[in-house]
MIDOSE-1310 file (N, C-alpha, C; in nm, 2 decimals, decimal comma, always signed):
residues 271
msad	+1,01/+0,74/+1,17/+1,02/+0,60/+1,12/+0,91/+0,52/+1,18; +0,87/+0,47/+1,07/+0,73/+0,37/+1,13/+0,76/+0,22/+1,07; +0,65/+0,15/+1,12/+0,67/+0,01/+1,04/+0,61/-0,01/+0,89; +0,57/+0,14/+0,86/+0,49/+0,14/+0,71/+0,61/+0,24/+0,63
alrl	+0,67/+0,32/+0,71/+0,74/+0,41/+0,60/+0,86/+0,50/+0,68; +0,96/+0,51/+0,59/+1,07/+0,60/+0,66/+1,07/+0,75/+0,62; +1,05/+0,83/+0,75/+1,04/+0,96/+0,70/+1,15/+1,04/+0,71; +1,18/+1,15/+0,61/+1,27/+1,26/+0,64/+1,23/+1,36/+0,61
gplv	+1,21/+1,44/+0,74/+1,16/+1,57/+0,72/+1,01/+1,59/+0,67; +0,99/+1,65/+0,59/+0,83/+1,63/+0,49/+0,83/+1,53/+0,38; +0,93/+1,43/+0,38/+0,92/+1,35/+0,29/+0,92/+1,21/+0,34; +0,81/+1,15/+0,29/+0,78/+1,00/+0,33/+0,79/+0,92/+0,24
fsws	+0,88/+0,78/+0,26/+0,91/+0,68/+0,15/+0,84/+0,53/+0,24; +0,76/+0,51/+0,14/+0,70/+0,36/+0,18/+0,81/+0,26/+0,18; +0,83/+0,15/+0,31/+0,91/+0,05/+0,32/+0,89/-0,04/+0,17; +0,77/-0,04/+0,16/+0,74/-0,15/+0,04/+0,82/-0,11/-0,09
vlla	+0,80/+0,04/-0,12/+0,88/+0,10/-0,24/+1,02/+0,08/-0,23; +1,06/+0,11/-0,09/+1,21/+0,10/-0,08/+1,26/-0,03/-0,09; +1,18/-0,13/-0,07/+1,23/-0,28/-0,07/+1,23/-0,32/-0,20; +1,15/-0,25/-0,30/+1,13/-0,31/-0,44/+1,25/-0,23/-0,52
latt	+1,26/-0,13/-0,46/+1,38/-0,06/-0,53/+1,53/-0,12/-0,47; +1,54/-0,17/-0,38/+1,65/-0,23/-0,31/+1,68/-0,36/-0,36; +1,56/-0,45/-0,39/+1,56/-0,57/-0,47/+1,62/-0,57/-0,60; +1,59/-0,43/-0,71/+1,62/-0,45/-0,80/+1,74/-0,40/-0,81
wfgl	+1,78/-0,28/-0,76/+1,94/-0,25/-0,74/+2,02/-0,38/-0,69; +2,00/-0,48/-0,58/+2,07/-0,60/-0,57/+2,11/-0,68/-0,66; +1,99/-0,71/-0,72/+1,98/-0,82/-0,82/+2,06/-0,79/-0,94; +2,05/-0,67/-0,98/+2,15/-0,57/-1,11/+2,32/-0,61/-1,05
wvag	+2,32/-0,55/-0,95/+2,42/-0,53/-0,90/+2,52/-0,67/-0,89; +2,47/-0,79/-0,85/+2,49/-0,88/-0,84/+2,52/-0,96/-0,97; +2,44/-0,95/-1,07/+2,45/-1,00/-1,18/+2,58/-0,92/-1,26; +2,58/-0,80/-1,21/+2,66/-0,71/-1,31/+2,82/-0,74/-1,28
rlar	+2,83/-0,76/-1,15/+2,97/-0,80/-1,06/+2,99/-0,93/-1,14; +2,91/-1,04/-1,15/+2,98/-1,19/-1,17/+2,98/-1,16/-1,31; +2,93/-1,08/-1,41/+2,93/-1,10/-1,56/+3,08/-1,02/-1,56; +3,11/-0,92/-1,51/+3,25/-0,83/-1,52/+3,38/-0,94/-1,48
ragl	+3,35/-1,00/-1,38/+3,44/-1,11/-1,34/+3,46/-1,21/-1,42; +3,37/-1,26/-1,52/+3,39/-1,33/-1,64/+3,41/-1,30/-1,73; +3,43/-1,15/-1,76/+3,45/-1,12/-1,86/+3,31/-1,10/-2,00; +3,20/-1,11/-1,92/+3,10/-1,12/-2,00/+3,03/-0,96/-2,03
dlgr	+2,95/-0,97/-2,14/+2,88/-0,85/-2,15/+2,70/-0,91/-2,13; +2,67/-0,86/-2,07/+2,51/-0,90/-2,08/+2,42/-0,82/-2,13; +2,50/-0,73/-2,17/+2,38/-0,61/-2,25/+2,29/-0,55/-2,15; +2,18/-0,54/-2,19/+2,03/-0,49/-2,11/+1,97/-0,60/-2,05
tpet	+2,01/-0,73/-2,07/+1,93/-0,83/-2,02/+1,88/-0,81/-1,86; +1,97/-0,78/-1,79/+1,95/-0,76/-1,65/+1,81/-0,67/-1,63; +1,86/-0,55/-1,69/+1,73/-0,43/-1,70/+1,61/-0,48/-1,77; +1,64/-0,54/-1,85/+1,50/-0,58/-1,90/+1,45/-0,68/-1,85
aalv	+1,50/-0,77/-1,78/+1,43/-0,87/-1,69/+1,35/-0,79/-1,57; +1,43/-0,68/-1,52/+1,37/-0,62/-1,41/+1,23/-0,54/-1,46; +1,24/-0,50/-1,56/+1,12/-0,43/-1,64/+1,02/-0,49/-1,65; +1,04/-0,64/-1,73/+0,93/-0,76/-1,74/+0,87/-0,79/-1,61
gfva	+0,96/-0,78/-1,50/+0,90/-0,82/-1,38/+0,78/-0,71/-1,31; +0,82/-0,59/-1,31/+0,74/-0,46/-1,28/+0,62/-0,46/-1,35; +0,65/-0,48/-1,49/+0,52/-0,47/-1,59/+0,40/-0,58/-1,55; +0,46/-0,70/-1,55/+0,40/-0,82/-1,51/+0,33/-0,84/-1,40
arlg	+0,42/-0,77/-1,28/+0,35/-0,74/-1,16/+0,22/-0,63/-1,17; +0,25/-0,54/-1,22/+0,13/-0,43/-1,23/+0,02/-0,50/-1,32; +0,02/-0,57/-1,43/-0,07/-0,64/-1,50/-0,13/-0,77/-1,40; -0,05/-0,82/-1,36/-0,13/-0,94/-1,25/-0,21/-0,85/-1,19
fvwq	-0,18/-0,76/-1,11/-0,30/-0,70/-1,02/-0,41/-0,64/-1,09; -0,37/-0,57/-1,20/-0,50/-0,50/-1,28/-0,57/-0,62/-1,33; -0,54/-0,71/-1,38/-0,63/-0,83/-1,43/-0,68/-0,88/-1,30; -0,66/-0,90/-1,20/-0,74/-0,93/-1,05/-0,86/-0,85/-1,05
faga	-0,84/-0,71/-1,05/-0,95/-0,62/-1,01/-0,96/-0,52/-1,17; -0,99/-0,61/-1,25/-1,02/-0,54/-1,41/-1,17/-0,46/-1,39; -1,22/-0,48/-1,32/-1,35/-0,43/-1,29/-1,35/-0,28/-1,25; -1,24/-0,28/-1,16/-1,21/-0,14/-1,14/-1,16/-0,06/-1,21
ylaq	-1,07/-0,09/-1,28/-0,99/-0,03/-1,38/-1,06/+0,01/-1,50; -1,16/-0,11/-1,51/-1,23/-0,06/-1,64/-1,33/+0,05/-1,63; -1,38/+0,07/-1,50/-1,45/+0,17/-1,46/-1,37/+0,32/-1,48; -1,26/+0,31/-1,44/-1,17/+0,42/-1,46/-1,03/+0,40/-1,51
pwtl	-1,02/+0,37/-1,62/-0,92/+0,31/-1,73/-0,78/+0,42/-1,67; -0,81/+0,53/-1,69/-0,67/+0,62/-1,65/-0,60/+0,61/-1,52; -0,67/+0,53/-1,43/-0,62/+0,49/-1,29/-0,51/+0,36/-1,32; -0,51/+0,30/-1,43/-0,44/+0,18/-1,45/-0,29/+0,24/-1,47
ldlr	-0,26/+0,34/-1,51/-0,14/+0,40/-1,53/-0,08/+0,50/-1,38; -0,17/+0,50/-1,29/-0,15/+0,59/-1,17/-0,07/+0,46/-1,08; +0,06/+0,45/-1,08/+0,14/+0,35/-1,01/+0,11/+0,39/-0,85; +0,08/+0,49/-0,81/+0,10/+0,57/-0,68/-0,01/+0,46/-0,59
dggw	-0,11/+0,39/-0,66/-0,22/+0,32/-0,54/-0,17/+0,20/-0,52; -0,02/+0,15/-0,56/+0,05/+0,04/-0,48/+0,01/-0,08/-0,49; -0,07/-0,11/-0,66/-0,12/-0,23/-0,69/-0,05/-0,29/-0,80; +0,02/-0,40/-0,73/+0,12/-0,49/-0,77/+0,11/-0,63/-0,73
epvv	+0,14/-0,73/-0,79/+0,13/-0,85/-0,76/+0,27/-0,93/-0,78; +0,34/-0,90/-0,66/+0,49/-0,92/-0,68/+0,54/-1,08/-0,73; +0,43/-1,18/-0,67/+0,47/-1,31/-0,74/+0,47/-1,33/-0,89; +0,38/-1,27/-0,97/+0,36/-1,26/-1,06/+0,51/-1,18/-1,14
gfaa	+0,54/-1,08/-1,08/+0,65/-1,02/-1,12/+0,77/-1,08/-1,16; +0,78/-1,18/-1,02/+0,91/-1,25/-1,02/+0,91/-1,36/-1,12; +0,80/-1,45/-1,10/+0,76/-1,54/-1,21/+0,80/-1,49/-1,36; +0,75/-1,38/-1,41/+0,78/-1,33/-1,54/+0,93/-1,32/-1,55
awly	+0,97/-1,25/-1,43/+1,13/-1,18/-1,46/+1,21/-1,31/-1,47; +1,19/-1,45/-1,40/+1,26/-1,55/-1,41/+1,22/-1,62/-1,55; +1,11/-1,63/-1,61/+1,11/-1,68/-1,71/+1,18/-1,62/-1,81; +1,20/-1,46/-1,83/+1,28/-1,40/-1,90/+1,41/-1,42/-1,90
glsr	+1,45/-1,42/-1,77/+1,59/-1,47/-1,74/+1,64/-1,61/-1,80; +1,53/-1,72/-1,76/+1,56/-1,85/-1,83/+1,57/-1,86/-1,98; +1,47/-1,78/-2,02/+1,47/-1,77/-2,19/+1,64/-1,74/-2,24; +1,65/-1,62/-2,18/+1,80/-1,54/-2,24/+1,90/-1,67/-2,18
mtrq	+1,91/-1,73/-2,07/+2,03/-1,82/-2,05/+2,03/-1,94/-2,13; +1,91/-1,97/-2,20/+1,89/-2,08/-2,30/+1,96/-2,02/-2,45; +1,96/-1,92/-2,49/+2,00/-1,86/-2,58/+2,14/-1,82/-2,58; +2,16/-1,79/-2,46/+2,31/-1,77/-2,43/+2,36/-1,82/-2,32
patr	+2,41/-1,95/-2,32/+2,45/-2,02/-2,20/+2,55/-1,97/-2,11; +2,66/-1,88/-2,18/+2,75/-1,83/-2,09/+2,69/-1,74/-2,01; +2,58/-1,68/-2,03/+2,56/-1,58/-1,92/+2,45/-1,66/-1,79; +2,46/-1,78/-1,80/+2,38/-1,83/-1,72/+2,39/-1,82/-1,57
rplr	+2,54/-1,80/-1,50/+2,55/-1,79/-1,38/+2,54/-1,64/-1,34; +2,57/-1,57/-1,38/+2,54/-1,41/-1,35/+2,39/-1,39/-1,36; +2,33/-1,44/-1,47/+2,16/-1,40/-1,44/+2,10/-1,51/-1,36; +2,15/-1,61/-1,33/+2,08/-1,68/-1,23/+2,10/-1,63/-1,09
wglv	+2,23/-1,61/-1,08/+2,24/-1,55/-0,93/+2,20/-1,41/-0,90; +2,19/-1,34/-1,01/+2,13/-1,20/-0,99/+1,95/-1,21/-0,97; +1,91/-1,31/-1,03/+1,77/-1,32/-1,01/+1,76/-1,39/-0,85; +1,86/-1,49/-0,84/+1,83/-1,56/-0,68/+1,86/-1,43/-0,59
aata	+1,97/-1,35/-0,61/+1,97/-1,27/-0,51/+1,84/-1,15/-0,51; +1,81/-1,12/-0,61/+1,68/-1,05/-0,61/+1,58/-1,09/-0,52; +1,55/-1,22/-0,56/+1,44/-1,31/-0,50/+1,47/-1,30/-0,32; +1,58/-1,34/-0,30/+1,60/-1,36/-0,16/+1,59/-1,22/-0,09
vwlc	+1,62/-1,13/-0,13/+1,60/-0,99/-0,08/+1,47/-0,95/-0,06; +1,40/-0,98/-0,18/+1,25/-0,96/-0,16/+1,18/-1,03/-0,05; +1,21/-1,17/-0,05/+1,15/-1,26/+0,02/+1,17/-1,23/+0,21; +1,33/-1,19/+0,22/+1,34/-1,16/+0,35/+1,28/-1,01/+0,39
gtla	+1,27/-0,92/+0,30/+1,24/-0,78/+0,31/+1,09/-0,80/+0,37; +1,03/-0,90/+0,31/+0,87/-0,90/+0,30/+0,83/-0,95/+0,44; +0,92/-1,06/+0,46/+0,91/-1,12/+0,59/+0,91/-1,01/+0,71; +1,04/-0,93/+0,70/+1,06/-0,83/+0,81/+0,94/-0,73/+0,81
lvla	+0,88/-0,69/+0,69/+0,80/-0,59/+0,70/+0,68/-0,66/+0,78; +0,63/-0,74/+0,74/+0,54/-0,85/+0,81/+0,54/-0,83/+0,95; +0,64/-0,88/+0,98/+0,68/-0,87/+1,16/+0,68/-0,75/+1,22; +0,77/-0,65/+1,12/+0,73/-0,50/+1,16/+0,61/-0,44/+1,18
rgeg	+0,51/-0,46/+1,10/+0,36/-0,40/+1,11/+0,29/-0,44/+1,21; +0,31/-0,55/+1,28/+0,23/-0,64/+1,39/+0,11/-0,65/+1,32; +0,09/-0,71/+1,19/-0,04/-0,76/+1,18/-0,10/-0,83/+1,28; -0,22/-0,83/+1,34/-0,28/-0,89/+1,42/-0,29/-0,85/+1,54
qrmp	-0,25/-0,72/+1,57/-0,24/-0,63/+1,69/-0,40/-0,59/+1,71; -0,45/-0,57/+1,80/-0,58/-0,52/+1,86/-0,58/-0,36/+1,81; -0,72/-0,33/+1,78/-0,76/-0,20/+1,76/-0,73/-0,11/+1,88; -0,64/-0,02/+1,88/-0,62/+0,04/+2,00/-0,74/+0,14/+2,07
alal	-0,75/+0,15/+2,19/-0,85/+0,21/+2,29/-0,82/+0,38/+2,24; -0,93/+0,45/+2,16/-0,89/+0,58/+2,16/-1,04/+0,66/+2,16; -1,05/+0,77/+2,22/-1,15/+0,85/+2,26/-1,15/+0,96/+2,18; -1,23/+0,97/+2,07/-1,23/+1,09/+1,97/-1,37/+1,14/+1,96
qald	-1,37/+1,27/+1,90/-1,50/+1,34/+1,89/-1,56/+1,30/+1,79; -1,72/+1,30/+1,77/-1,76/+1,25/+1,64/-1,80/+1,38/+1,61; -1,79/+1,44/+1,47/-1,82/+1,53/+1,41/-1,98/+1,57/+1,38; -2,07/+1,51/+1,37/-2,19/+1,54/+1,38/-2,28/+1,59/+1,48
ngaq	-2,23/+1,55/+1,63/-2,29/+1,61/+1,74/-2,19/+1,60/+1,87; -2,05/+1,59/+1,81/-1,95/+1,62/+1,93/-1,95/+1,52/+2,05; -2,00/+1,43/+2,03/-2,03/+1,31/+2,15/-1,88/+1,25/+2,13; -1,85/+1,17/+2,25/-1,74/+1,12/+2,24/-1,74/+0,94/+2,20
velt	-1,65/+0,93/+2,10/-1,68/+0,82/+2,03/-1,55/+0,71/+2,08; -1,56/+0,59/+2,14/-1,44/+0,50/+2,12/-1,43/+0,41/+2,01; -1,30/+0,43/+1,95/-1,30/+0,37/+1,81/-1,32/+0,23/+1,86; -1,29/+0,15/+1,95/-1,32/+0,03/+1,98/-1,46/+0,00/+1,97
gfvg	-1,53/+0,10/+1,97/-1,68/+0,05/+1,96/-1,71/+0,03/+1,82; -1,62/+0,01/+1,71/-1,67/-0,03/+1,59/-1,63/-0,17/+1,56; -1,57/-0,24/+1,68/-1,54/-0,40/+1,67/-1,67/-0,45/+1,69; -1,67/-0,57/+1,59/-1,80/-0,63/+1,57/-1,82/-0,64/+1,42
rptv	-1,80/-0,56/+1,34/-1,78/-0,54/+1,20/-1,64/-0,54/+1,17; -1,59/-0,57/+1,01/-1,48/-0,54/+0,95/-1,47/-0,37/+0,96; -1,38/-0,33/+0,97/-1,36/-0,19/+1,01/-1,22/-0,14/+0,93; -1,27/+0,01/+0,85/-1,15/+0,06/+0,80/-1,14/+0,19/+0,82
vnlw	-1,02/+0,22/+0,89/-0,98/+0,35/+0,97/-0,89/+0,42/+0,87; -0,94/+0,53/+0,82/-0,84/+0,64/+0,73/-0,82/+0,77/+0,82; -0,69/+0,77/+0,84/-0,65/+0,90/+0,90/-0,63/+1,03/+0,79; -0,69/+1,14/+0,80/-0,66/+1,23/+0,69/-0,68/+1,35/+0,73
atwc	-0,66/+1,47/+0,63/-0,67/+1,62/+0,65/-0,70/+1,69/+0,54; -0,78/+1,78/+0,55/-0,82/+1,88/+0,42/-0,68/+1,93/+0,37; -0,57/+1,93/+0,41/-0,50/+2,01/+0,32/-0,39/+1,91/+0,29; -0,41/+1,77/+0,28/-0,34/+1,67/+0,23/-0,40/+1,61/+0,09
ppcv	-0,32/+1,66/-0,01/-0,41/+1,60/-0,15/-0,42/+1,47/-0,18; -0,33/+1,39/-0,14/-0,40/+1,24/-0,16/-0,51/+1,19/-0,10; -0,53/+1,27/+0,04/-0,62/+1,23/+0,14/-0,79/+1,29/+0,07; -0,76/+1,39/+0,00/-0,85/+1,47/-0,11/-0,88/+1,34/-0,22
remp	-0,81/+1,32/-0,28/-0,80/+1,24/-0,41/-0,89/+1,12/-0,39; -0,81/+1,04/-0,26/-0,91/+0,92/-0,23/-1,04/+0,91/-0,17; -1,09/+1,05/-0,12/-1,22/+1,03/-0,07/-1,33/+1,00/-0,10; -1,35/+1,04/-0,24/-1,47/+0,97/-0,31/-1,47/+0,81/-0,32
vlqa	-1,33/+0,75/-0,32/-1,33/+0,63/-0,34/-1,36/+0,58/-0,21; -1,31/+0,62/-0,11/-1,38/+0,56/+0,02/-1,52/+0,57/+0,06; -1,58/+0,71/+0,02/-1,71/+0,73/+0,04/-1,80/+0,63/-0,04; -1,77/+0,61/-0,18/-1,83/+0,49/-0,23/-1,81/+0,37/-0,18
aqqq	-1,72/+0,34/-0,12/-1,71/+0,19/-0,03/-1,79/+0,23/+0,10; -1,82/+0,31/+0,17/-1,90/+0,32/+0,26/-2,06/+0,31/+0,22; -2,07/+0,35/+0,11/-2,22/+0,33/+0,07/-2,26/+0,19/+0,00; -2,15/+0,12/-0,05/-2,18/+0,01/-0,14/-2,16/-0,12/-0,03
hpdv	-2,09/-0,07/+0,09/-2,07/-0,20/+0,18/-2,11/-0,17/+0,31; -2,26/-0,19/+0,36/-2,28/-0,14/+0,49/-2,26/-0,26/+0,58; -2,20/-0,36/+0,54/-2,16/-0,45/+0,64/-2,01/-0,42/+0,70; -1,96/-0,29/+0,63/-1,79/-0,27/+0,69/-1,82/-0,13/+0,73
hvvf	-1,76/-0,11/+0,86/-1,74/+0,02/+0,90/-1,64/+0,10/+0,85; -1,66/+0,23/+0,77/-1,54/+0,30/+0,71/-1,55/+0,44/+0,82; -1,42/+0,44/+0,88/-1,43/+0,56/+0,99/-1,32/+0,64/+0,92; -1,36/+0,81/+0,95/-1,26/+0,89/+0,89/-1,20/+0,95/+1,01
vnqg	-1,09/+0,94/+1,05/-1,03/+1,03/+1,17/-0,96/+1,13/+1,11; -1,01/+1,26/+1,13/-0,96/+1,38/+1,07/-0,83/+1,43/+1,18; -0,72/+1,49/+1,13/-0,60/+1,49/+1,22/-0,57/+1,64/+1,23; -0,62/+1,70/+1,34/-0,59/+1,82/+1,45/-0,65/+1,96/+1,37
esae	-0,78/+1,93/+1,30/-0,86/+2,04/+1,25/-1,01/+2,04/+1,33; -1,03/+2,16/+1,32/-1,19/+2,21/+1,40/-1,29/+2,14/+1,32; -1,40/+2,12/+1,37/-1,52/+2,09/+1,35/-1,55/+2,18/+1,23; -1,56/+2,29/+1,25/-1,63/+2,40/+1,15/-1,56/+2,39/+1,03
kvqa	-1,41/+2,35/+1,04/-1,34/+2,35/+0,90/-1,37/+2,22/+0,84; -1,38/+2,14/+0,91/-1,40/+2,00/+0,84/-1,54/+1,97/+0,78; -1,66/+2,06/+0,85/-1,77/+2,05/+0,82/-1,80/+2,14/+0,67; -1,73/+2,26/+0,66/-1,73/+2,34/+0,56/-1,66/+2,28/+0,44
wlag	-1,56/+2,18/+0,47/-1,48/+2,11/+0,33/-1,55/+2,04/+0,28; -1,62/+1,96/+0,37/-1,70/+1,85/+0,32/-1,83/+1,90/+0,26; -1,89/+2,00/+0,31/-2,02/+2,06/+0,21/-1,97/+2,10/+0,11; -1,85/+2,18/+0,12/-1,79/+2,23/-0,01/-1,75/+2,14/-0,13
rgla	-1,72/+2,00/-0,08/-1,69/+1,87/-0,18/-1,81/+1,80/-0,22; -1,93/+1,82/-0,13/-2,04/+1,75/-0,16/-2,03/+1,63/-0,11; -1,94/+1,62/-0,01/-1,90/+1,48/+0,06/-2,02/+1,45/+0,14; -2,09/+1,35/+0,17/-2,16/+1,27/+0,28/-2,11/+1,16/+0,33
lqnv	-2,04/+1,17/+0,42/-1,99/+1,07/+0,49/-2,03/+1,05/+0,63; -2,02/+0,93/+0,68/-2,09/+0,85/+0,80/-1,95/+0,84/+0,88; -1,97/+0,84/+1,02/-1,84/+0,81/+1,09/-1,71/+0,91/+1,09; -1,73/+1,00/+1,09/-1,63/+1,10/+1,08/-1,61/+1,16/+1,22
lldr	-1,48/+1,14/+1,26/-1,44/+1,17/+1,39/-1,33/+1,29/+1,39; -1,32/+1,34/+1,49/-1,20/+1,44/+1,51/-1,10/+1,42/+1,62; -0,97/+1,44/+1,57/-0,85/+1,40/+1,64/-0,77/+1,53/+1,68; -0,82/+1,60/+1,76/-0,78/+1,72/+1,74/-0,64/+1,73/+1,79
rgqs	-0,59/+1,64/+1,89/-0,43/+1,63/+1,96/-0,35/+1,52/+1,88; -0,42/+1,48/+1,76/-0,31/+1,40/+1,69/-0,29/+1,24/+1,76; -0,38/+1,21/+1,88/-0,32/+1,11/+1,94/-0,32/+0,95/+1,86; -0,42/+0,97/+1,76/-0,45/+0,82/+1,69/-0,31/+0,81/+1,59
taal	-0,24/+0,93/+1,56/-0,12/+0,93/+1,47/+0,00/+0,82/+1,56; -0,01/+0,83/+1,67/+0,12/+0,77/+1,73/+0,04/+0,62/+1,80; -0,08/+0,62/+1,82/-0,15/+0,51/+1,86/-0,14/+0,42/+1,73; -0,17/+0,47/+1,62/-0,17/+0,38/+1,50/-0,04/+0,36/+1,42
daag	+0,06/+0,41/+1,48/+0,19/+0,41/+1,43/+0,21/+0,45/+1,27; +0,13/+0,56/+1,29/+0,12/+0,63/+1,14/+0,23/+0,74/+1,11; +0,27/+0,71/+0,97/+0,41/+0,82/+0,95/+0,38/+0,93/+0,87; +0,27/+0,90/+0,82/+0,21/+1,04/+0,73/+0,08/+1,00/+0,68
lptt	+0,02/+1,10/+0,62/-0,12/+1,09/+0,54/-0,13/+1,08/+0,41; -0,21/+1,05/+0,35/-0,33/+0,96/+0,41/-0,27/+0,82/+0,48; -0,31/+0,75/+0,58/-0,29/+0,59/+0,63/-0,41/+0,56/+0,67; -0,43/+0,42/+0,60/-0,57/+0,35/+0,60/-0,53/+0,21/+0,65
lfyd	-0,59/+0,17/+0,78/-0,58/+0,05/+0,85/-0,70/-0,06/+0,81; -0,67/-0,15/+0,81/-0,81/-0,24/+0,79/-0,78/-0,35/+0,90; -0,91/-0,36/+0,99/-0,93/-0,44/+1,08/-1,05/-0,57/+1,07; -1,04/-0,66/+1,10/-1,14/-0,78/+1,09/-1,23/-0,75/+1,18
aqgr	-1,36/-0,84/+1,21/-1,43/-0,80/+1,29/-1,45/-0,82/+1,41; -1,32/-0,92/+1,46/-1,26/-0,90/+1,58/-1,17/-0,80/+1,63; -1,14/-0,72/+1,56/-1,06/-0,60/+1,59/-0,93/-0,60/+1,57; -0,89/-0,69/+1,48/-0,76/-0,74/+1,47/-0,70/-0,69/+1,34
lvar	-0,56/-0,61/+1,35/-0,49/-0,55/+1,22/-0,45/-0,65/+1,13; -0,52/-0,62/+1,01/-0,50/-0,72/+0,91/-0,41/-0,68/+0,79; -0,44/-0,53/+0,76/-0,36/-0,47/+0,66/-0,32/-0,33/+0,71; -0,25/-0,25/+0,63/-0,24/-0,13/+0,65/-0,20/-0,08/+0,53
rige	-0,21/+0,06/+0,49/-0,14/+0,14/+0,37/-0,12/+0,26/+0,39; -0,01/+0,31/+0,36/+0,03/+0,45/+0,39/+0,03/+0,50/+0,24; -0,03/+0,61/+0,19/-0,07/+0,68/+0,08/-0,20/+0,65/+0,00; -0,22/+0,71/-0,12/-0,36/+0,72/-0,17/-0,41/+0,56/-0,20
lssa	-0,51/+0,54/-0,18/-0,59/+0,41/-0,22/-0,67/+0,45/-0,38; -0,68/+0,34/-0,45/-0,79/+0,35/-0,56/-0,87/+0,26/-0,55; -0,97/+0,24/-0,63/-1,10/+0,15/-0,63/-1,03/+0,02/-0,62; -0,92/-0,01/-0,67/-0,87/-0,13/-0,70/-0,81/-0,19/-0,57
tlae	-0,72/-0,10/-0,54/-0,64/-0,14/-0,40/-0,74/-0,15/-0,25; -0,84/-0,06/-0,27/-0,92/-0,07/-0,16/-1,00/-0,20/-0,17; -1,04/-0,24/-0,32/-1,11/-0,38/-0,31/-1,03/-0,48/-0,27; -0,87/-0,47/-0,29/-0,82/-0,57/-0,25/-0,83/-0,59/-0,11
qlar	-0,80/-0,45/-0,02/-0,79/-0,47/+0,13/-0,94/-0,53/+0,18; -1,05/-0,49/+0,12/-1,16/-0,52/+0,18/-1,21/-0,66/+0,17; -1,13/-0,74/+0,06/-1,15/-0,90/+0,06/-1,08/-0,95/+0,15; -0,97/-0,87/+0,22/-0,92/-0,95/+0,32/-1,00/-0,94/+0,48
irp	-1,07/-0,86/+0,49/-1,14/-0,84/+0,62/-1,28/-0,89/+0,61; -1,34/-0,90/+0,49/-1,47/-0,91/+0,51/-1,49/-1,08/+0,49; -1,59/-1,15/+0,53/-1,60/-1,28/+0,54/-1,64/-1,32/+0,41
């Protein structure tokens, strides 16, 4: 278990995803319980409110990064990228719920308290995650091996510019899928260090893999002992950490990045 995810054997579950599921379940449970006590039939109103919220949260994020999604329209439906705007989602769910309460006054109490319960769980859970993730922590001192010349490189040597640290491996499918996105970011943003820390593989294997994929990456480092996984509190691969120019942790992401979700985090660390 880490600050980002719950690990059960080979399975890794993001706390953000688990929080979204818990929020939805608790809101539906509260609304349903109060309705049953009052002898009311809410129909599918609570479930519809939840669906409206999820769709609005996704569309709210897509709207902010429309350029990235227009360039690759199929990624709009790839919900694995973690692109959500929760405030928009909750606002939409509340508006839908209020409209139903206006039309059916008898449902006001269960619907209102269901929405309140869901909102409270989300707010408390979000605060807990922010505190647990330790945002603001300094980049750890790690000595890693450069792929190109075998020299020892200190991770803290990248402090001075905004830095993206990506933990990856050639056997990890989401790592492979997101690599072109990270390569494009490295080429498009010379003011940002994008650092690729390979986990546990030999220089020969990594070089052959990159050549086979036609990838030309800078700042590829090797971590044969997996020390960065513990130092950076990574529950699984890929894990990407975003540091500001002073070396303070601003955000972290477990799982695959899209152009849009990467752009979101780059905006947080670039001046």
